[in-house]
C-alpha positions, 0 to 999 in steps of 0.5 A: 786439193787432195783430201784424206780418207778421213776428211772425206769420211768426215764430209759423208758423215755431215751429208748423213746427218743432214740428210736424216734431218730432212725427213721430217718437216715439222721437226724443225721447220719447212724452212730448214726443210727447203734450204737445207735440202738445197745446202745438201744437194751442193755437198752431194756434188761437192762429194762427186767432185772430191771422187772425180778421179774414181768417177772419170776412170771407171767410166772410161773403163766400166765394161772392161773385164778387169774391173771388179763386179763390186766397183761396177755395182758400186758405179751404178749405185751412185748413178742412181743416187745421182738420178734419185737427188737430182729428182728430189731437188727438182720435185722439191723446187715445184712444191716448194712452199718457202724458197720458190713458192710454187706449191705445184703438188700433184705428181711432183709430191709422189716424185719427192717422196718416193725418191727421197725413200728409195735414196735411203736405200741406196745410201745403206747400200753404198755405206755397206760397200764401203763398210770395210774402209770406214771400220779400218778408218775408225780403227784408231779412234776406237783402238781402247775398244779392241778388247770388247769389239766382238761384244760391242759390234754384235750389241750394235747390229742387233740394235740397229736391226731392231730399231731400223724394223721398227723405224720402218714400220712407225715412220712413212718410209713403207708408205713413200716406197708403196706410193709409186704402185699404189692406184689410189696415190696416182688417181689423187695426182690426176684430181689434184692436176684437174683441180689446179687447171680449173681453178686458181691458187689462192695465195692467201690459203697457201700463206695460212697453210705455211704459217700453220706448218711453221707454228707447228714445226716450232711446237715440235723442235726439241732435242729428243725429237731430233735425236728420235729423227736422226735414230730413226731414219739413221737406223734404216739406212745402217740396217740396209749397210748391214744387209749389204755388208754380209751379203758381200761377205756371203759371196767372198766366202763362196768364191774362196771356197771355189778357188780352194776346190779348183786348186784342189783338183 
């Protein structure tokens, strides 16, 4: 089955929305967080299968000098994303309280949160590298706004950057990124492991904890909270996309200048 670019981008948009909804488990519910995470991983595999020809082709010729640097970066980025999401899913299974009931915690929580945070950055860079493809696909639907394209773009970029910086400060994003290198976090994980070795898990307490979280999630669920969640983590992703896109433009302009200077000599 051959998919058009618009259909592939539609799947990517579904992936992006579902992913951002999973970054705060108490907004909807723990059940949605865990089951949605498994669905997301399944969609991620489908996304890779749709692009298998490109993956196969680049894998064979990765060290070929004819392969552009951007393509190599994109390939390495995809590999890192696969590793990241595999670690998120594996760690998620170990700390599961609904689907698998393992509730191991300890270092697996550290892996889960850290990899989820790094995934935001990687996906942001991924979108930034495909910025032109996305913008070209949106030209027809947004044709009526062509006259106001520049001011709208400037307003949107400023809004995303301000919102992204604000969201980084007011969400757990920075905490999740830095906890990998935190001594306190590592010692907490070691204490958790020692405690697990000396004490048998109390299923009653785990069930009580889950019920409290479930009730809390239902209380927090509202359209505005869901919208805020999408805006918070979506703006962080798009902020890294904007940085990536403009860094790429700087390198493109630099290379053009070098080529012009060579031809002029």
